[in-house]
C-alpha positions in Angstrom: 42.7 87.7 37.9 40.0 90.0 39.1 41.3 91.9 42.1 39.5 93.7 45.0 42.4 95.4 46.7 40.4 97.2 49.3 39.3 93.9 50.9 42.4 91.9 49.9 40.9 89.2 47.7 41.1 88.0 44.1 38.8 85.8 42.0 40.9 82.9 40.8 41.0 80.3 38.1 40.8 77.1 40.0 42.0 73.8 38.6 40.1 70.6 39.4 40.7 67.0 38.3 39.0 66.3 35.1 36.1 63.8 34.9 37.1 60.2 35.1 39.7 60.8 37.9 38.6 59.2 41.2 38.0 62.2 43.5 38.3 60.1 46.6 41.8 59.2 45.7 42.6 62.7 44.5 41.7 64.5 47.7 44.1 64.1 50.6 44.0 65.5 54.2 46.2 68.5 55.1 49.9 67.7 55.2 50.3 68.7 58.8 48.0 66.1 60.2 48.8 62.7 61.7 52.5 63.7 62.0 53.0 61.1 64.8 51.0 58.4 63.0 53.0 57.0 60.1 50.5 54.2 59.7 47.9 56.7 58.5 50.1 57.9 55.6 51.1 54.4 54.7 47.5 53.4 54.4 46.9 56.5 52.2 49.8 55.6 50.0 48.5 52.1 49.5 45.0 53.4 48.7 46.2 55.9 46.1 49.0 54.0 44.5 50.1 55.6 41.2 46.7 57.1 40.4 46.3 60.9 40.0 46.2 62.4 43.5 47.2 65.4 45.5 49.3 63.0 47.6 51.9 63.2 44.8 51.8 67.1 45.0 52.3 67.7 48.7 55.0 67.0 51.3 53.4 65.3 54.4 55.1 66.9 57.4 55.7 63.4 58.9 58.6 63.2 56.4 60.1 66.7 56.9 63.1 65.3 58.7 63.9 62.5 56.3 67.4 62.1 55.0 66.9 63.3 51.4 64.1 65.9 51.3 65.3 67.3 47.9 64.4 64.0 46.3 60.8 64.3 47.4 60.6 68.0 46.5 61.9 67.2 43.0 59.3 64.4 42.7 56.6 66.8 43.7 57.6 69.5 41.1 57.9 66.8 38.4 54.5 65.5 39.2 53.0 69.0 39.0 54.6 69.6 35.6 53.4 66.2 34.5 49.8 66.8 35.5 49.8 70.2 33.8 51.2 68.7 30.6 48.9 65.7 30.5 45.8 67.7 30.9 44.8 66.2 34.3 43.0 69.4 35.2 39.8 71.3 34.1 39.9 75.1 34.7 37.0 77.1 36.2 36.9 80.9 36.6 35.3 82.0 39.8 34.8 81.5 43.5 34.1 78.0 44.7 31.4 77.6 47.3 32.2 74.4 49.3 30.4 72.3 51.8 32.1 69.7 54.0 30.2 67.1 55.9 32.0 65.7 59.0 31.0 64.7 62.5 27.3 65.0 61.7 27.6 68.7 60.7 28.2 70.7 57.5 30.9 73.4 57.3 30.6 76.0 54.6 33.2 78.1 52.9 34.5 80.0 49.9 37.6 79.2 48.0 39.2 82.3 46.6 42.5 84.2 46.6 43.9 86.5 49.3 46.3 89.3 48.7 49.6 88.7 50.4 50.4 92.4 50.3 47.5 92.7 52.9 49.0 90.0 55.2 51.6 90.3 57.9 52.4 87.3 60.2 54.9 89.2 62.4 54.1 89.9 66.1 52.3 93.2 66.5 50.8 93.2 63.0 47.9 95.5 62.2 47.3 94.2 58.7 43.9 93.4 57.2 44.9 89.7 57.2 46.7 88.5 60.4 48.0 85.4 62.1 45.8 84.4 65.0 48.6 82.4 66.6 52.3 82.9 66.9 54.3 82.1 63.8 57.4 79.9 64.3 59.9 81.7 61.9 62.3 78.8 61.7 59.5 76.7 60.1 59.3 79.0 57.1 62.6 78.3 55.3 62.1 74.5 54.8 58.6 75.1 53.5 60.0 77.8 51.1 62.1 75.1 49.5 59.0 73.1 48.7 56.9 76.0 47.3 59.7 77.9 45.5 59.7 76.8 41.9 56.4 74.9 42.2 54.1 75.2 39.3 51.0 74.7 41.4 49.6 75.6 44.8 47.0 73.6 46.5 45.9 74.9 49.9 44.9 73.4 53.2 44.7 77.1 54.4 41.4 78.1 56.1 40.9 81.8 57.0 38.2 83.1 59.3 35.8 86.0 59.1 33.7 87.3 62.0 30.3 87.6 60.3 27.5 87.1 62.9 24.7 87.7 60.4 26.3 85.3 57.8 26.2 88.0 55.1 29.2 86.6 53.1 28.7 82.9 52.8 25.0 82.6 53.7 23.5 84.0 50.4 25.5 81.4 48.5 24.2 78.6 50.7 20.7 79.8 49.8 21.5 80.0 46.1 23.4 76.7 45.7 20.6 75.1 43.8 21.2 77.4 40.8 25.0 77.0 40.9 27.0 74.7 38.7 28.1 71.6 40.6 31.8 71.0 40.6 32.1 67.8 42.7 30.3 65.8 45.3 31.9 62.7 46.8 32.9 60.7 49.9 36.4 61.5 51.3 38.8 58.6 52.0 39.1 56.9 55.4 35.5 57.8 56.5 36.4 61.5 56.7 33.0 62.8 55.5 31.8 64.2 52.2 32.8 67.2 50.1 30.7 69.2 47.7 31.7 72.2 45.5 29.8 74.7 43.4 31.1 77.4 41.0 30.1 81.0 41.8 30.6 82.8 38.5 27.3 84.8 38.5 28.3 88.5 38.6 25.5 89.4 41.0 26.4 86.7 43.5 30.1 87.6 43.2 29.2 91.3 43.8 27.2 90.2 46.9 30.4 88.6 48.3 32.4 91.7 47.6 29.9 94.1 49.1 29.4 91.9 52.3 33.2 91.8 52.9 33.5 95.5 52.3 30.7 96.1 54.9 32.6 94.0 57.5 35.8 95.9 56.7 34.2 99.4 56.9 36.2 101.1 59.7 33.0 102.5 61.4 31.3 99.1 61.3 34.4 97.3 62.6 34.9 99.8 65.4 31.3 99.5 66.4 31.2 95.8 66.4 34.2 95.5 68.8 33.5 98.7 70.7 36.8 100.2 69.7 38.1 103.6 68.5 37.3 104.3 64.8 41.0 104.6 64.0 41.7 101.0 65.1 43.2 99.0 62.2 40.7 96.7 60.6 41.1 92.9 61.0 39.0 91.3 58.3 40.7 87.9 58.0 42.2 85.9 60.9 44.2 82.8 60.2 42.5 79.5 61.1 44.5 76.7 59.7 47.7 76.7 57.6 49.3 79.9 59.0 52.8 78.6 58.2 51.8 77.8 54.6 50.5 81.3 54.1 53.5 82.8 55.8 55.7 80.7 53.4 53.8 82.1 50.4 54.2 85.6 51.9 58.0 85.2 52.3 58.3 84.0 48.7 56.2 86.9 47.5 58.5 89.4 49.3 61.5 87.8 47.6 59.8 88.1 44.2 59.1 91.7 44.8 62.5 92.5 46.0 64.2 91.1 42.9 61.7 92.4 40.4 63.0 95.0 37.9 59.6 96.5 37.4 57.7 97.0 40.7 54.5 97.9 38.9 54.5 94.9 36.6 55.3 92.5 39.3 51.9 93.3 41.0 50.3 91.1 38.4 52.5 88.1 39.3 50.3 85.2 40.4 52.5 84.7 43.5 51.1 87.9 45.0 48.0 85.9 45.9 47.4 82.6 47.7 44.5 80.3 47.4 42.5 79.7 50.6 39.1 78.8 52.0 37.2 81.5 53.8 35.0 80.3 56.7 32.7 82.2 59.1 33.9 81.7 62.7 30.2 81.5 63.6 29.6 78.5 61.3 27.8 76.0 63.6 29.9 73.2 62.2 33.2 75.0 63.1 34.4 73.7 66.5 37.6 74.9 68.1 39.4 71.9 69.5 42.5 72.2 71.7 45.9 71.1 70.4 47.7 68.9 72.9 51.4 68.5 73.4 53.5 65.3 73.5 57.2 65.2 74.5 59.2 62.3 73.2 62.2 60.6 74.7 62.5 62.6 77.9 65.9 62.9 79.5 65.8 60.3 82.2 68.2 62.3 84.4 65.7 65.1 84.7 62.4 65.5 86.4 60.1 67.7 84.3 57.5 68.3 87.0 60.2 69.4 89.5 61.7 71.8 86.9 58.2 73.2 86.2 57.7 73.7 90.0 60.9 75.7 90.1 60.1 77.6 87.0 56.8 78.8 88.5 58.2 79.5 91.9 55.5 79.0 94.4 52.6 79.1 91.9 52.8 75.4 90.9 50.7 72.5 92.1 50.3 68.9 91.0 47.7 66.3 91.9 47.1 62.7 90.7 44.0 61.9 88.7 42.5 58.4 89.0 41.5 58.3 85.3 41.6 60.0 82.0 38.0 61.1 82.4 38.6 62.6 85.8 41.6 64.6 84.5 39.6 65.8 81.5 36.7 66.9 83.7 38.9 69.0 85.9 40.8 70.6 83.0 37.8 71.3 80.9 35.9 73.0 83.8 38.7 75.2 85.1 38.5 78.8 86.2 41.0 81.1 87.8 44.2 79.1 88.0 45.3 77.3 84.9 44.9 73.6 84.9 46.8 71.3 82.4 46.4 67.5 82.2 49.4 65.3 82.4 49.6 61.8 80.7 52.5 59.5 81.3 53.2 55.8 81.6 52.5 55.9 85.3 49.0 57.4 85.0 47.3 60.8 84.9 47.7 64.1 86.8 46.8 67.7 86.8 49.2 70.7 86.8 47.8 73.8 88.4 49.4 77.2 87.9 48.1 80.1 90.0 48.5 83.8 89.1 49.5 82.8 85.5 51.5 85.1 83.2 49.5 84.1 80.2 45.8 84.6 79.4 45.4 80.9 78.4 46.6 77.6 79.8 48.3 76.8 76.6 50.4 80.0 77.0 51.4 79.0 80.5 52.5 75.5 79.4 54.3 76.7 76.2 56.4 79.2 78.2 57.9 76.3 80.1 58.1 73.7 77.3 60.0 76.1 75.0 62.8 76.4 77.6 62.7 72.8 78.5 63.1 71.6 74.9 65.8 74.2 74.2 67.7 72.9 77.2 67.6 69.3 75.9 64.9 68.0 78.2 63.4 65.9 75.4 64.2 64.8 71.9 61.1 66.1 70.3 57.8 67.8 70.8 54.7 67.2 68.7 51.3 69.0 68.6 48.5 66.5 68.3 44.7 66.6 67.8 42.3 64.5 69.8 42.2 63.0 73.3 42.8 59.5 72.1 46.0 60.4 70.3 47.6 62.4 73.2 46.6 59.6 75.6 48.1 56.9 73.4 51.4 58.7 72.8 51.7 60.2 76.3 51.4 56.7 77.9 54.4 55.4 76.0 57.4 54.9 78.3 59.7 57.8 78.0 57.1 60.2 76.7 54.8 62.7 78.4 51.5 64.1 77.1 49.8 67.4 78.1 46.0 67.7 77.7 44.7 71.2 77.2 41.2 72.8 77.2 39.5 74.3 74.2 39.2 78.1 73.8 35.9 79.9 73.0 35.9 80.6 69.3 33.8 83.7 69.9 36.7 85.3 71.7 39.2 84.9 68.8 38.9 88.1 66.9 38.7 90.5 69.8 41.6 88.7 71.5 43.8 89.0 68.4 42.8 92.7 67.9 43.5 93.6 71.5 46.3 91.2 72.6 47.9 90.2 69.3 48.5 86.6 68.1 47.8 83.8 70.5 50.5 81.3 71.6 51.3 79.0 68.7 49.2 75.9 68.3 46.5 77.2 70.6 43.5 75.7 68.8 42.5 73.5 66.0 39.4 73.8 63.9 38.0 70.3 64.4 39.7 66.9 64.7 42.3 65.7 62.3 39.7 63.9 60.1 37.7 67.1 59.8 40.6 69.2 58.4 40.6 70.6 54.9 41.3 68.1 52.2 43.3 69.2 49.2 41.0 69.6 46.2 41.4 72.9 44.2 44.7 73.9 42.7 46.0 77.1 41.0 48.8 77.8 38.6 51.7 79.8 40.1 53.6 80.2 36.8 
């Protein structure tokens, strides 16, 4: 692999399904989507059947708590080995320039490798690649069981750059007519269209490298954010898939620790992780809020009264006549934090004055973490889209919380100055707009 260590990237060999394999059945939405909608995954299973598909290479998070996870993990590893042995893949050396049509817009990105030695997901990190939201450490070990020993990786990871002039991705958009086409097809379940092109021209590759180096130059970075020149550079901020990248990082640290030759191990393919790089200023990239749903609330407890006590004189609650009224007030908030409530009895609005967190999601999560730990509900899920939180929140025994979106233009400076945001603060689009698995890479 060609490595550019100063900017933390590598140029991979990507594996794509060979011609004749149905790409619509091959490409599957990110495993962390539709986790409260088993019917979605059942429909995907029926559509794919036994045909070659990334469905057989991933672990949908809907099933993480199933009785025998080892059986599914073994099946995934066996299927990876089978695909490699049977020649299911065609290899391509180079960056992949990709376009994703969804919701009437086209998102653009680059599939390449990021150097896990330049990434730190822990709180207070000052690494070149950082988590933009809090990492839930207990979520890493079960994911390590899935990735450890796997012969392939296939990412739903999307990493952001702050490139107002579009110097990294833009030139490839302008040059795509001269690039080799890799794929162009409709995604399943009306999720849009996906196109990919191979970037193996040395001049175009060098242009990507130089544009990233320019963004990462300390003087340019400091000037862009009006910061001291010794401020550690943040070039890549996590968008989607932070726990997947954190899992790859944790495994890489284990590999290094046990390696007899610390110099030779730096060429191990597990040092890098495949990801898609997207400009935060891409017009098709929309930051959507991630809502919360509590399931099977303890009937002997009153969540709103406990929240009132928790916020001690800074809490208010009012009834909303409709979903639209609730949304309107939450989306237009200023000053005090407003959070929508959805339950079987109707809609309401929580208001927290003089909040301890910068964002409404932080104010809510501070309470929910304590409430869940104290057994106030059986489970919490993080869901995308108003219709989903409304449907699930109105089920008897559940409660949904509707949150406003954050301004994506504030992301980088907020992470630089304040550190990672509260976990599950934002989502880059609705569930159907998420990254679909397409490219793979060998890990062995």
